[in-house]
C-alpha positions in Angstrom: 0.0 0.0 0.0 1.3 3.5 -0.8 2.4 6.0 1.8 1.2 9.5 1.0 3.8 11.1 3.3 6.7 9.2 1.8 5.4 9.9 -1.8 5.0 13.6 -1.1 8.5 13.9 0.5 10.1 11.8 -2.3 8.5 13.9 -5.0 9.4 17.2 -3.2 13.0 16.1 -2.7 13.4 14.9 -6.3 12.0 18.1 -7.8 13.9 20.4 -5.3 17.1 18.6 -6.4 16.3 19.2 -10.0 15.4 22.9 -9.5 18.6 23.5 -7.5 20.8 21.7 -9.9 20.1 24.4 -12.5 22.3 26.7 -10.5 19.8 29.6 -10.7 21.0 32.2 -8.1 17.5 33.6 -7.5 15.9 30.1 -6.8 18.8 29.1 -4.6 18.5 32.3 -2.6 14.8 31.9 -2.2 15.3 28.3 -0.9 18.0 29.6 1.5 15.8 32.4 2.7 12.9 30.0 3.3 15.2 27.7 5.3 16.6 30.5 7.4 13.2 32.1 8.0 11.9 29.0 9.7 14.9 28.5 11.9 14.5 29.3 15.6 14.9 33.0 16.5 12.8 35.4 18.5 10.0 32.9 17.6 10.5 29.2 18.1 10.3 26.7 15.2 6.9 25.4 16.3 5.3 28.9 16.2 6.9 29.7 12.9 5.6 26.4 11.4 2.1 27.2 12.6 2.3 30.7 11.1 3.4 29.0 7.8 0.4 26.7 8.1 -2.0 29.7 8.4 -0.4 31.5 5.5 -0.3 28.4 3.3 -4.0 27.6 4.1 -5.1 31.1 3.3 -3.1 31.1 0.1 -4.7 27.7 -0.7 -1.4 25.9 -1.4 -2.0 22.2 -0.6 1.7 21.3 -1.0 2.7 24.1 1.4 0.0 23.0 3.9 1.4 19.4 3.8 4.9 20.7 4.3 4.0 22.8 7.3 1.8 20.1 8.8 4.6 17.6 8.7 7.1 20.2 10.0 4.7 21.1 12.7 4.1 17.4 13.6 7.9 16.9 13.8 8.2 20.0 16.0 5.8 18.4 18.5 2.6 20.3 17.7 -0.5 18.7 19.0 -3.7 18.0 17.1 -5.5 20.6 19.2 -2.9 23.2 18.2 -3.2 22.3 14.5 -7.0 22.5 14.6 -6.9 25.9 16.4 -4.4 27.1 13.8 -6.5 25.9 10.9 -9.6 27.5 12.5 -7.8 30.9 12.4 -6.8 30.2 8.7 -10.3 29.4 7.8 -11.6 32.5 9.6 -9.1 34.7 7.8 -9.4 32.9 4.4 -13.1 32.4 4.4 -15.2 29.5 3.2 -13.0 29.2 0.0 -10.4 27.5 2.2 -12.7 24.8 3.5 -11.7 22.2 0.8 -8.0 22.8 1.9 -9.1 22.5 5.5 -10.5 19.0 4.7 -7.2 18.0 3.0 -5.2 19.4 5.9 -7.2 17.4 8.4 -6.8 14.3 6.3 -3.1 14.7 6.0 -2.7 15.3 9.7 -4.5 12.0 10.4 -2.1 10.3 8.0 0.9 11.8 9.9 -0.6 10.6 13.2 -1.3 7.1 11.7 2.2 6.8 10.3 3.5 6.8 13.9 1.1 4.0 15.0 
């Protein structure tokens, strides 16, 4: 049976490698900026990932939502924290984000079940 988390990460990694192998300075700098922006600073990693989750949900980027859900999960975020974060995203984004809310909830369940 397929594993959606492994499939997502394998695809993401493969395509990131291809993009970065083109040696485009702008793309490399954006990737670097993204990595550094989510490092611990005045805000901890967990908080930054939840902020990324809100922004990604409001912008309706399902791949981004998956990425931030997994990073949040790996940072020790609880299901209650994720649901509260997604509720804020839905409030800010409006009903147009409800399909993305569904997908986010489904992916969180997959992350939880992968541990079991």
